[in-house]
C-alpha positions as a Markdown table, in Angstrom:
| # | Residue | x | y | z |
|---|---|---|---|---|
| 1 | Unk | -80.9 | -50.4 | -53.4 |
| 2 | Unk | -82.0 | -50.8 | -57.2 |
| 3 | Unk | -80.6 | -49.0 | -60.1 |
| 4 | Unk | -84.6 | -47.8 | -60.2 |
| 5 | Unk | -84.9 | -46.7 | -57.0 |
| 6 | Unk | -81.5 | -44.4 | -57.2 |
| 7 | Unk | -84.2 | -42.0 | -59.1 |
| 8 | Unk | -86.9 | -41.8 | -56.7 |
| 9 | Unk | -85.9 | -38.4 | -54.9 |
| 10 | Unk | -85.6 | -36.9 | -58.1 |
| 11 | Unk | -88.6 | -37.3 | -59.3 |
| 12 | Unk | -90.9 | -35.6 | -56.9 |
| 13 | Unk | -88.4 | -32.4 | -56.9 |
| 14 | Unk | -88.5 | -32.2 | -61.2 |
| 15 | Unk | -92.1 | -32.8 | -61.1 |
| 16 | Unk | -93.0 | -30.1 | -58.6 |
| 17 | Unk | -90.3 | -27.7 | -60.2 |
| 18 | Unk | -91.9 | -27.8 | -63.4 |
| 19 | Unk | -95.5 | -27.5 | -62.4 |
| 20 | Unk | -93.7 | -24.1 | -60.1 |
| 21 | Unk | -92.7 | -23.3 | -63.6 |
| 22 | Unk | -95.8 | -23.0 | -65.0 |
| 23 | Unk | -97.7 | -21.2 | -62.1 |
| 24 | Unk | -94.9 | -18.8 | -62.0 |
| 25 | Unk | -94.7 | -17.9 | -65.4 |
| 26 | Unk | -98.5 | -17.4 | -65.6 |
| 27 | Unk | -98.4 | -14.8 | -62.4 |
| 28 | Unk | -95.4 | -13.5 | -64.7 |
| 29 | Unk | -97.4 | -12.6 | -67.7 |
| 30 | Unk | -100.3 | -11.3 | -65.1 |
| 31 | Unk | -97.3 | -8.8 | -63.8 |
| 32 | Unk | -96.2 | -7.7 | -67.3 |
| 33 | Unk | -99.7 | -6.7 | -68.7 |
| 34 | Unk | -100.0 | -4.4 | -65.3 |
| 35 | Unk | -96.7 | -3.0 | -66.2 |
| 36 | Unk | -97.5 | -2.4 | -69.7 |
| 37 | Unk | -100.2 | -0.4 | -68.0 |
| 38 | Unk | -103.4 | -2.5 | -68.7 |
| 39 | Unk | -106.2 | -2.6 | -65.8 |
| 40 | Unk | -106.7 | -5.9 | -63.9 |
| 41 | Unk | -109.4 | -6.9 | -61.3 |
| 42 | Unk | -107.4 | -5.2 | -57.9 |
| 43 | Unk | -107.4 | -8.7 | -56.5 |
| 44 | Unk | -105.6 | -10.6 | -59.5 |
| 45 | Unk | -102.8 | -7.7 | -59.2 |
| 46 | Unk | -102.4 | -8.2 | -55.6 |
| 47 | Unk | -101.2 | -11.7 | -56.6 |
| 48 | Unk | -98.7 | -11.1 | -58.8 |
| 49 | Unk | -96.0 | -10.4 | -56.5 |
| 50 | Unk | -95.7 | -14.7 | -56.3 |
| 51 | Unk | -94.2 | -14.6 | -59.1 |
| 52 | Unk | -90.7 | -14.3 | -57.9 |
| 53 | Unk | -90.9 | -16.4 | -54.9 |
| 54 | Unk | -92.6 | -19.0 | -57.1 |
| 55 | Unk | -90.1 | -19.3 | -59.9 |
| 56 | Unk | -86.9 | -19.0 | -56.9 |
| 57 | Unk | -88.2 | -20.6 | -54.0 |
| 58 | Unk | -90.0 | -23.2 | -56.3 |
| 59 | Unk | -88.8 | -24.1 | -59.7 |
| 60 | Unk | -85.2 | -23.3 | -59.5 |
| 61 | Unk | -84.4 | -24.3 | -56.3 |
| 62 | Unk | -86.6 | -27.7 | -56.8 |
| 63 | Unk | -85.0 | -28.1 | -60.0 |
| 64 | Unk | -81.1 | -27.5 | -58.7 |
| 65 | Unk | -82.0 | -30.0 | -55.9 |
| 66 | Unk | -83.6 | -32.4 | -58.1 |
| 67 | Unk | -81.0 | -32.3 | -60.8 |
| 68 | Unk | -78.0 | -32.5 | -57.8 |
| 69 | Unk | -80.1 | -35.7 | -56.5 |
| 70 | Unk | -80.0 | -37.7 | -59.4 |
| 71 | Unk | -76.9 | -36.7 | -61.7 |
| 72 | Unk | -74.2 | -35.9 | -59.5 |
| 73 | Unk | -74.6 | -39.6 | -57.9 |
| 74 | Unk | -75.1 | -40.7 | -61.2 |
| 75 | Unk | -71.6 | -39.5 | -62.2 |
| 76 | Unk | -70.1 | -41.5 | -59.8 |
| 77 | Unk | -72.4 | -44.6 | -60.1 |
| 78 | Unk | -73.5 | -44.7 | -56.7 |
| 79 | Unk | -76.7 | -43.5 | -55.0 |
| 80 | Unk | -77.4 | -41.1 | -52.3 |
| 81 | Unk | -76.5 | -42.0 | -48.8 |
| 82 | Unk | -80.4 | -41.5 | -47.5 |
| 83 | Unk | -83.4 | -41.6 | -49.8 |
| 84 | Unk | -85.1 | -40.4 | -46.5 |
| 85 | Unk | -83.3 | -37.9 | -45.7 |
| 86 | Unk | -83.7 | -36.7 | -49.4 |
| 87 | Unk | -87.5 | -36.5 | -48.8 |
| 88 | Unk | -87.5 | -34.6 | -46.3 |
| 89 | Unk | -85.5 | -32.2 | -48.0 |
| 90 | Unk | -88.3 | -31.7 | -50.3 |
| 91 | Unk | -91.2 | -31.5 | -47.7 |
| 92 | Unk | -89.2 | -28.6 | -46.1 |
| 93 | Unk | -89.2 | -26.8 | -48.5 |
| 94 | Unk | -93.1 | -27.1 | -49.6 |
| 95 | Unk | -93.7 | -26.2 | -46.1 |
| 96 | Unk | -91.7 | -23.6 | -47.0 |
| 97 | Unk | -93.1 | -22.4 | -50.0 |
| 98 | Unk | -96.9 | -22.6 | -48.3 |
| 99 | Unk | -95.7 | -20.4 | -45.3 |
| 100 | Unk | -93.7 | -17.9 | -47.4 |
| 101 | Unk | -97.7 | -18.1 | -49.6 |
| 102 | Unk | -99.4 | -17.6 | -46.6 |
| 103 | Unk | -97.5 | -14.8 | -45.4 |
| 104 | Unk | -98.0 | -12.6 | -48.4 |
| 105 | Unk | -101.8 | -12.0 | -48.0 |
| 106 | Unk | -102.9 | -8.6 | -46.7 |
| 107 | Unk | -104.4 | -8.1 | -43.3 |
| 108 | Unk | -103.2 | -10.8 | -41.2 |
| 109 | Unk | -101.9 | -10.0 | -37.9 |
| 110 | Unk | -98.1 | -8.9 | -37.6 |
| 111 | Unk | -97.1 | -11.8 | -35.0 |
| 112 | Unk | -98.7 | -14.1 | -37.4 |
| 113 | Unk | -96.7 | -12.8 | -40.5 |
| 114 | Unk | -93.9 | -12.3 | -38.2 |
| 115 | Unk | -94.2 | -16.6 | -37.1 |
| 116 | Unk | -94.8 | -17.8 | -40.7 |
| 117 | Unk | -91.9 | -16.2 | -41.9 |
| 118 | Unk | -89.7 | -17.4 | -39.4 |
| 119 | Unk | -91.4 | -21.0 | -40.4 |
| 120 | Unk | -90.7 | -20.6 | -43.8 |
| 121 | Unk | -86.3 | -19.1 | -43.4 |
| 122 | Unk | -86.8 | -22.0 | -40.8 |
| 123 | Unk | -87.9 | -25.0 | -43.0 |
| 124 | Unk | -85.9 | -23.8 | -46.6 |
| 125 | Unk | -82.5 | -23.3 | -44.0 |
| 126 | Unk | -82.9 | -26.6 | -43.0 |
| 127 | Unk | -83.5 | -28.2 | -46.7 |
| 128 | Unk | -81.0 | -26.6 | -48.2 |
| 129 | Unk | -78.6 | -27.6 | -45.6 |
| 130 | Unk | -79.7 | -31.5 | -46.2 |
| 131 | Unk | -79.2 | -30.7 | -49.9 |
| 132 | Unk | -75.4 | -29.2 | -49.6 |
| 133 | Unk | -74.4 | -31.9 | -46.4 |
| 134 | Unk | -75.5 | -34.6 | -49.0 |
| 135 | Unk | -74.0 | -33.4 | -52.3 |
| 136 | Unk | -71.4 | -32.8 | -50.5 |
| 137 | Unk | -70.7 | -36.2 | -49.0 |
| 138 | Unk | -71.3 | -37.8 | -52.7 |
| 139 | Unk | -68.4 | -35.0 | -54.0 |
| 140 | Unk | -66.0 | -37.0 | -51.9 |
| 141 | Unk | -66.3 | -39.8 | -54.1 |
| 142 | Unk | -64.1 | -39.5 | -57.0 |
| 143 | Unk | -65.1 | -39.3 | -60.4 |
| 144 | Unk | -62.7 | -41.4 | -62.7 |
| 145 | Unk | -63.1 | -38.8 | -65.4 |
| 146 | Unk | -63.5 | -34.8 | -65.9 |
| 147 | Unk | -63.3 | -33.7 | -62.0 |
| 148 | Unk | -63.5 | -29.9 | -62.7 |
| 149 | Unk | -67.2 | -31.0 | -63.3 |
| 150 | Unk | -67.1 | -31.6 | -59.5 |
| 151 | Unk | -65.2 | -28.0 | -58.6 |
| 152 | Unk | -68.6 | -25.8 | -60.2 |
| 153 | Unk | -70.9 | -27.8 | -58.5 |
| 154 | Unk | -69.1 | -27.9 | -55.3 |
| 155 | Unk | -68.5 | -23.9 | -55.7 |
| 156 | Unk | -72.6 | -24.1 | -56.8 |
| 157 | Unk | -73.7 | -25.6 | -53.6 |
| 158 | Unk | -71.6 | -23.9 | -51.1 |
| 159 | Unk | -73.5 | -20.3 | -53.1 |
| 160 | Unk | -76.6 | -21.8 | -52.5 |
| 161 | Unk | -76.2 | -22.2 | -48.1 |
| 162 | Unk | -74.3 | -19.4 | -47.9 |
| 163 | Unk | -77.4 | -17.1 | -49.8 |
| 164 | Unk | -79.8 | -19.2 | -47.8 |
| 165 | Unk | -78.4 | -18.3 | -44.5 |
| 166 | Unk | -77.7 | -14.7 | -45.1 |
| 167 | Unk | -81.4 | -14.5 | -46.2 |
| 168 | Unk | -82.7 | -16.4 | -43.1 |
| 169 | Unk | -81.0 | -13.1 | -41.5 |
| 170 | Unk | -83.3 | -11.0 | -43.3 |
| 171 | Unk | -80.0 | -9.1 | -45.3 |
| 172 | Unk | -82.2 | -6.6 | -47.6 |
| 173 | Unk | -78.5 | -6.5 | -49.9 |
| 174 | Unk | -78.8 | -10.5 | -50.4 |
| 175 | Unk | -82.5 | -10.7 | -51.6 |
| 176 | Unk | -81.4 | -7.5 | -53.6 |
| 177 | Unk | -78.7 | -9.4 | -55.9 |
| 178 | Unk | -80.4 | -11.0 | -57.9 |
| 179 | Unk | -77.4 | -12.1 | -60.3 |
| 180 | Unk | -76.1 | -13.6 | -57.3 |
| 181 | Unk | -78.8 | -16.1 | -57.0 |
| 182 | Unk | -78.9 | -16.7 | -60.5 |
| 183 | Unk | -75.2 | -17.5 | -60.7 |
| 184 | Unk | -75.9 | -21.1 | -58.1 |
| 185 | Unk | -78.1 | -22.6 | -60.9 |
| 186 | Unk | -75.4 | -21.4 | -63.7 |
| 187 | Unk | -72.9 | -23.1 | -61.8 |
| 188 | Unk | -74.6 | -26.1 | -61.2 |
| 189 | Unk | -75.3 | -25.9 | -65.1 |
| 190 | Unk | -71.9 | -25.6 | -65.8 |
| 191 | Unk | -71.0 | -28.6 | -63.5 |
| 192 | Unk | -73.7 | -30.3 | -65.3 |
| 193 | Unk | -72.7 | -29.6 | -69.2 |
| 194 | Unk | -69.0 | -30.1 | -68.4 |
| 195 | Unk | -69.9 | -33.6 | -67.8 |
| 196 | Unk | -72.3 | -33.9 | -70.2 |
| 197 | Unk | -71.3 | -32.0 | -72.9 |
| 198 | Unk | -68.3 | -33.6 | -74.5 |
| 199 | Unk | -70.4 | -36.8 | -75.2 |
| 200 | Unk | -73.1 | -35.1 | -76.8 |
| 201 | Unk | -71.2 | -33.2 | -79.0 |
| 202 | Unk | -68.3 | -34.7 | -80.2 |
| 203 | Unk | -66.6 | -36.6 | -77.4 |
| 204 | Unk | -64.0 | -33.8 | -77.5 |
| 205 | Unk | -62.3 | -33.7 | -74.1 |
| 206 | Unk | -62.6 | -29.6 | -72.6 |
| 207 | Unk | -59.9 | -27.8 | -72.8 |
| 208 | Unk | -57.7 | -27.9 | -69.3 |
| 209 | Unk | -56.1 | -23.9 | -69.7 |
| 210 | Unk | -59.5 | -22.3 | -70.6 |
| 211 | Unk | -60.9 | -24.8 | -68.0 |
| 212 | Unk | -58.7 | -23.2 | -65.0 |
| 213 | Unk | -59.4 | -19.8 | -66.3 |
| 214 | Unk | -62.9 | -20.3 | -65.7 |
| 215 | Unk | -62.8 | -22.1 | -63.2 |
| 216 | Unk | -60.7 | -19.0 | -61.3 |
| 217 | Unk | -62.5 | -16.3 | -62.3 |
| 218 | Unk | -66.1 | -17.4 | -61.4 |
| 219 | Unk | -64.7 | -18.0 | -57.8 |
| 220 | Unk | -63.5 | -14.5 | -58.2 |
| 221 | Unk | -66.7 | -13.9 | -59.6 |
| 222 | Unk | -68.6 | -15.8 | -56.3 |
| 223 | Unk | -66.1 | -13.7 | -54.1 |
| 224 | Unk | -66.6 | -10.4 | -55.0 |
| 225 | Unk | -70.4 | -10.9 | -55.1 |
| 226 | Unk | -70.6 | -12.2 | -51.5 |
| 227 | Unk | -68.6 | -9.3 | -50.7 |
| 228 | Unk | -70.6 | -6.8 | -52.6 |
| 229 | Unk | -73.8 | -7.7 | -49.8 |
| 230 | Unk | -71.6 | -6.4 | -46.8 |
| 231 | Unk | -70.3 | -3.4 | -48.6 |
| 232 | Unk | -71.8 | -1.9 | -51.3 |
| 233 | Unk | -69.7 | -0.7 | -53.7 |
| 234 | Unk | -69.4 | -0.2 | -57.7 |
| 235 | Unk | -65.8 | -1.5 | -57.4 |
| 236 | Unk | -67.0 | -4.8 | -56.4 |
| 237 | Unk | -70.2 | -4.7 | -58.8 |
| 238 | Unk | -68.3 | -4.5 | -61.1 |
| 239 | Unk | -65.0 | -7.1 | -60.3 |
| 240 | Unk | -67.7 | -9.4 | -59.6 |
| 241 | Unk | -69.8 | -9.0 | -63.0 |
| 242 | Unk | -67.1 | -8.6 | -65.5 |
| 243 | Unk | -65.7 | -11.6 | -63.9 |
| 244 | Unk | -68.3 | -13.6 | -64.3 |
| 245 | Unk | -68.6 | -12.7 | -68.0 |
| 246 | Unk | -65.2 | -14.0 | -68.6 |
| 247 | Unk | -65.3 | -17.1 | -66.8 |
| 248 | Unk | -68.9 | -18.0 | -68.6 |
| 249 | Unk | -66.8 | -17.0 | -71.9 |
| 250 | Unk | -63.6 | -18.7 | -70.9 |
| 251 | Unk | -66.4 | -22.1 | -70.2 |
| 252 | Unk | -67.8 | -21.8 | -73.5 |
| 253 | Unk | -64.4 | -21.7 | -74.8 |
| 254 | Unk | -63.5 | -24.5 | -72.7 |
| 255 | Unk | -66.5 | -26.7 | -74.0 |
| 256 | Unk | -65.7 | -26.2 | -77.9 |
| 257 | Unk | -69.1 | -24.7 | -77.9 |
| 258 | Unk | -68.8 | -22.1 | -80.6 |
| 259 | Unk | -65.4 | -23.2 | -82.1 |
| 260 | Unk | -63.1 | -26.0 | -81.4 |
| 261 | Unk | -64.3 | -28.9 | -83.8 |
| 262 | Unk | -65.6 | -29.2 | -87.2 |
| 263 | Unk | -69.1 | -31.1 | -86.9 |
| 264 | Unk | -69.5 | -31.8 | -90.5 |
| 265 | Unk | -68.1 | -35.2 | -90.1 |
| 266 | Unk | -70.3 | -36.3 | -87.0 |
| 267 | Unk | -73.4 | -34.6 | -88.9 |
| 268 | Unk | -72.7 | -37.0 | -91.8 |
| 269 | Unk | -72.0 | -40.1 | -89.5 |
| 270 | Unk | -74.6 | -39.7 | -87.1 |
| 271 | Unk | -78.3 | -40.6 | -88.1 |
| 272 | Unk | -81.5 | -40.9 | -86.5 |
| 273 | Unk | -81.8 | -40.4 | -82.8 |
| 274 | Unk | -78.5 | -40.1 | -82.4 |
| 275 | Unk | -78.1 | -37.4 | -84.9 |
| 276 | Unk | -81.1 | -35.3 | -83.6 |
| 277 | Unk | -80.1 | -35.4 | -80.2 |
| 278 | Unk | -77.1 | -33.9 | -81.3 |
| 279 | Unk | -78.4 | -30.9 | -83.2 |
| 280 | Unk | -80.7 | -30.4 | -80.4 |
| 281 | Unk | -77.9 | -30.2 | -78.3 |
| 282 | Unk | -75.5 | -28.0 | -80.1 |
| 283 | Unk | -78.3 | -25.7 | -81.1 |
| 284 | Unk | -79.5 | -25.0 | -77.6 |
| 285 | Unk | -75.7 | -24.9 | -76.2 |
| 286 | Unk | -75.0 | -22.0 | -78.7 |
| 287 | Unk | -78.3 | -19.9 | -78.6 |
| 288 | Unk | -78.1 | -19.8 | -74.4 |
| 289 | Unk | -74.9 | -19.0 | -74.2 |
| 290 | Unk | -75.0 | -16.5 | -76.7 |
| 291 | Unk | -77.9 | -14.9 | -74.5 |
| 292 | Unk | -76.0 | -15.3 | -71.5 |
| 293 | Unk | -73.3 | -13.8 | -72.2 |
| 294 | Unk | -76.0 | -10.9 | -73.5 |
| 295 | Unk | -77.6 | -11.3 | -70.4 |
| 296 | Unk | -74.1 | -10.6 | -68.3 |
| 297 | Unk | -73.5 | -7.4 | -70.6 |
| 298 | Unk | -76.8 | -5.9 | -69.7 |
| 299 | Unk | -76.4 | -6.5 | -65.8 |
| 300 | Unk | -72.8 | -4.6 | -66.1 |
| 301 | Unk | -74.8 | -1.8 | -67.8 |
| 302 | Unk | -77.2 | -1.5 | -64.9 |
| 303 | Unk | -74.5 | -0.7 | -62.7 |
| 304 | Unk | -74.1 | 2.3 | -64.0 |
| 305 | Unk | -78.1 | 2.7 | -65.0 |
| 306 | Unk | -79.2 | 1.7 | -61.5 |
| 307 | Unk | -82.4 | 4.1 | -62.2 |
| 308 | Unk | -83.2 | 2.4 | -65.5 |
| 309 | Unk | -85.6 | -0.4 | -64.8 |
| 310 | Unk | -86.1 | -1.7 | -68.1 |
| 311 | Unk | -82.6 | -2.5 | -68.0 |
| 312 | Unk | -83.1 | -4.4 | -64.9 |
| 313 | Unk | -85.7 | -6.6 | -65.8 |
| 314 | Unk | -84.5 | -7.0 | -69.1 |
| 315 | Unk | -81.1 | -8.7 | -68.2 |
| 316 | Unk | -83.1 | -10.1 | -65.2 |
| 317 | Unk | -85.4 | -12.4 | -67.8 |
| 318 | Unk | -82.8 | -13.0 | -70.6 |
| 319 | Unk | -80.4 | -15.0 | -68.0 |
| 320 | Unk | -83.4 | -16.9 | -66.6 |
| 321 | Unk | -85.3 | -17.6 | -69.3 |
| 322 | Unk | -82.9 | -17.3 | -71.9 |
| 323 | Unk | -80.2 | -19.2 | -70.7 |
| 324 | Unk | -81.2 | -21.2 | -67.2 |
| 325 | Unk | -84.5 | -21.7 | -69.3 |
| 326 | Unk | -83.2 | -23.5 | -72.4 |
| 327 | Unk | -80.5 | -25.1 | -70.7 |
| 328 | Unk | -83.6 | -27.0 | -69.2 |
| 329 | Unk | -85.2 | -27.2 | -72.2 |
| 330 | Unk | -81.8 | -29.2 | -73.0 |
| 331 | Unk | -81.7 | -31.5 | -69.5 |
| 332 | Unk | -85.6 | -31.9 | -69.1 |
| 333 | Unk | -86.2 | -35.0 | -71.5 |
| 334 | Unk | -82.7 | -36.3 | -70.1 |
| 335 | Unk | -83.7 | -36.3 | -66.8 |
| 336 | Unk | -87.4 | -37.9 | -66.9 |
| 337 | Unk | -85.8 | -40.6 | -69.3 |
| 338 | Unk | -84.5 | -42.5 | -66.4 |
| 339 | Unk | -87.1 | -40.5 | -63.1 |
| 340 | Unk | -90.4 | -41.8 | -65.5 |
| 341 | Unk | -88.7 | -45.2 | -66.8 |
| 342 | Unk | -89.8 | -44.4 | -70.5 |
| 343 | Unk | -87.5 | -43.3 | -73.2 |
| 344 | Unk | -87.6 | -40.1 | -74.6 |
| 345 | Unk | -86.8 | -39.4 | -78.3 |
| 346 | Unk | -85.4 | -36.5 | -79.6 |
| 347 | Unk | -86.2 | -36.8 | -83.1 |
| 348 | Unk | -89.5 | -36.1 | -81.4 |
| 349 | Unk | -89.0 | -33.0 | -80.2 |
| 350 | Unk | -89.7 | -29.7 | -81.9 |
| 351 | Unk | -87.3 | -26.2 | -82.0 |
| 352 | Unk | -90.4 | -24.7 | -81.9 |
| 353 | Unk | -90.5 | -24.2 | -77.9 |
| 354 | Unk | -87.2 | -22.5 | -77.9 |
| 355 | Unk | -88.0 | -19.9 | -80.9 |
| 356 | Unk | -90.9 | -18.7 | -79.4 |
| 357 | Unk | -88.9 | -18.2 | -75.7 |
| 358 | Unk | -86.7 | -16.3 | -78.5 |
| 359 | Unk | -89.6 | -14.5 | -80.0 |
| 360 | Unk | -90.9 | -13.7 | -76.6 |
| 361 | Unk | -87.5 | -12.2 | -75.4 |
| 362 | Unk | -87.5 | -10.3 | -78.6 |
| 363 | Unk | -90.7 | -8.8 | -77.5 |
| 364 | Unk | -90.5 | -8.3 | -73.9 |
| 365 | Unk | -86.8 | -6.1 | -75.0 |
| 366 | Unk | -88.8 | -4.0 | -77.3 |
| 367 | Unk | -91.8 | -3.4 | -74.5 |
| 368 | Unk | -89.4 | -2.3 | -71.9 |
| 369 | Unk | -88.2 | -0.1 | -74.6 |
| 370 | Unk | -91.4 | 0.8 | -75.1 |
| 371 | Unk | -92.3 | 2.0 | -71.5 |
| 372 | Unk | -89.0 | 3.6 | -71.1 |
| 373 | Unk | -89.9 | 6.0 | -74.2 |
| 374 | Unk | -93.5 | 6.6 | -73.0 |
| 375 | Unk | -92.4 | 10.1 | -70.8 |
| 376 | Unk | -90.6 | 11.9 | -73.7 |
| 377 | Unk | -94.0 | 11.5 | -75.9 |
| 378 | Unk | -95.6 | 12.6 | -73.6 |
| 379 | Unk | -100.1 | 11.3 | -72.1 |
| 380 | Unk | -101.1 | 8.9 | -75.4 |
| 381 | Unk | -103.6 | 6.2 | -75.4 |
| 382 | Unk | -101.4 | 2.9 | -76.2 |
| 383 | Unk | -103.6 | 0.1 | -75.1 |
| 384 | Unk | -103.4 | -1.8 | -78.1 |
| 385 | Unk | -99.9 | -2.1 | -78.1 |
| 386 | Unk | -99.9 | -2.6 | -74.5 |
| 387 | Unk | -101.9 | -6.0 | -75.1 |
| 388 | Unk | -99.4 | -6.8 | -78.0 |
| 389 | Unk | -96.1 | -6.1 | -76.0 |
| 390 | Unk | -98.0 | -8.2 | -73.1 |
| 391 | Unk | -98.1 | -11.1 | -74.9 |
| 392 | Unk | -94.3 | -12.0 | -74.2 |
| 393 | Unk | -95.3 | -13.4 | -71.0 |
| 394 | Unk | -97.6 | -15.7 | -72.3 |
| 395 | Unk | -95.5 | -17.0 | -75.6 |
| 396 | Unk | -93.3 | -18.2 | -72.6 |
| 397 | Unk | -96.1 | -20.3 | -71.4 |
| 398 | Unk | -97.2 | -21.6 | -74.4 |
| 399 | Unk | -93.2 | -22.4 | -75.0 |
| 400 | Unk | -93.7 | -24.4 | -71.8 |
| 401 | Unk | -97.1 | -26.6 | -72.3 |
| 402 | Unk | -95.7 | -27.0 | -75.8 |
| 403 | Unk | -93.0 | -28.6 | -75.0 |
| 404 | Unk | -94.4 | -30.6 | -72.1 |
| 405 | Unk | -96.5 | -32.0 | -74.7 |
| 406 | Unk | -93.6 | -32.8 | -77.3 |
| 407 | Unk | -92.2 | -34.7 | -74.2 |
| 408 | Unk | -94.9 | -36.8 | -73.5 |
| 409 | Unk | -96.1 | -37.6 | -77.1 |
| 410 | Unk | -91.9 | -38.3 | -77.4 |
| 411 | Unk | -92.2 | -41.0 | -74.8 |
| 412 | Unk | -95.9 | -42.6 | -76.6 |
| 413 | Unk | -94.3 | -43.3 | -79.7 |
| 414 | Unk | -90.6 | -44.6 | -78.4 |
| 415 | Unk | -90.8 | -48.2 | -79.5 |
| 416 | Unk | -91.8 | -47.0 | -82.7 |
| 417 | Unk | -88.9 | -45.2 | -83.3 |
| 418 | Unk | -86.7 | -47.6 | -81.8 |
| 419 | Unk | -88.0 | -49.7 | -84.4 |
| 420 | Unk | -86.3 | -47.8 | -87.1 |
| 421 | Unk | -83.3 | -46.2 | -86.1 |
| 422 | Unk | -82.0 | -49.1 | -83.9 |
| 423 | Unk | -80.8 | -47.1 | -80.8 |
| 424 | Unk | -81.0 | -47.6 | -76.9 |
| 425 | Unk | -82.6 | -45.9 | -74.5 |
| 426 | Unk | -81.1 | -42.4 | -73.1 |
């Protein structure tokens, strides 16, 4: 198998995930307009329930599988055991999504709905099983450096598989535990960042003790998160979310993201593409982890204020958009470069999409507070304010589209940049 062929399986996963992200974000933007009181066509309103399906089963699942098939073997300089089996898992995920969308239409006979739901769960279960089994086989090959990264990836894979199996049994507590579903991509991101961030932000190895504390706390969090599915206990939920928060904090400490070394000398010595990539990586790493801490903190608040919808909505989107979304913006150029066989230059990547996402989250927070405050002010006309607040989702979509435009533009000017700074492809 050639070097280029090793990246083939990830290509459909990543590209389809980006398409799903755009569709899901558009549906989410329409949903926000409805939440803020705007009247839309009935048929359009009935379709917004697909937002969660497209984002979770589509974007998150396909992106994590694509990252896993590409990055984990690359850490070991090996290929995946079977490209055909990886492609099969891709087809099965798509079939699962198609079946789930088909049974979401109203008016279909109950027997067709039940059979379609069964097929959707079966296809997804087999696809995720293939992915988890493949990655566990790859993880058996011991890497030369930073083996702790494998642990974060392993518990992510195990959590992904466990949630998929439990979900197939229609356990409502699994579906409702959103933070646990968000945890599996976050753990995968931690594993990838543990391996790659040291070379991106100064060749400083992760600190050993904070790494061990982080791994311990995240394992504790995972165990209590799964336990909370079977036993609805405020104690279990509190331990789950507090250990998750402190596990993330110690991970950031281990990676020297906020403190640990002076970046001024690196900034002085770097230039061109290397300096642009360094600044881009450090900026997103700091911002995304700060947002993650806020998001998990808000999720802890929602334990004790479960009836306040705005807090629930707020922390989900702060984590999903603010941490996972920004991290995808960091790694997508690196993923696409080997997949497409074209160099993507960080000197032509602007921070504008990042700021659009931050502004979007800020507007969403204001909007959530606004709809929570409406009952206290009686019946008032807020149609124009609702329109302004509902722009939050569309700003996120605009950020995604502009980011993809930037990436496309940077590929077209790669040869010109190469002659300017003398760097090689990523």
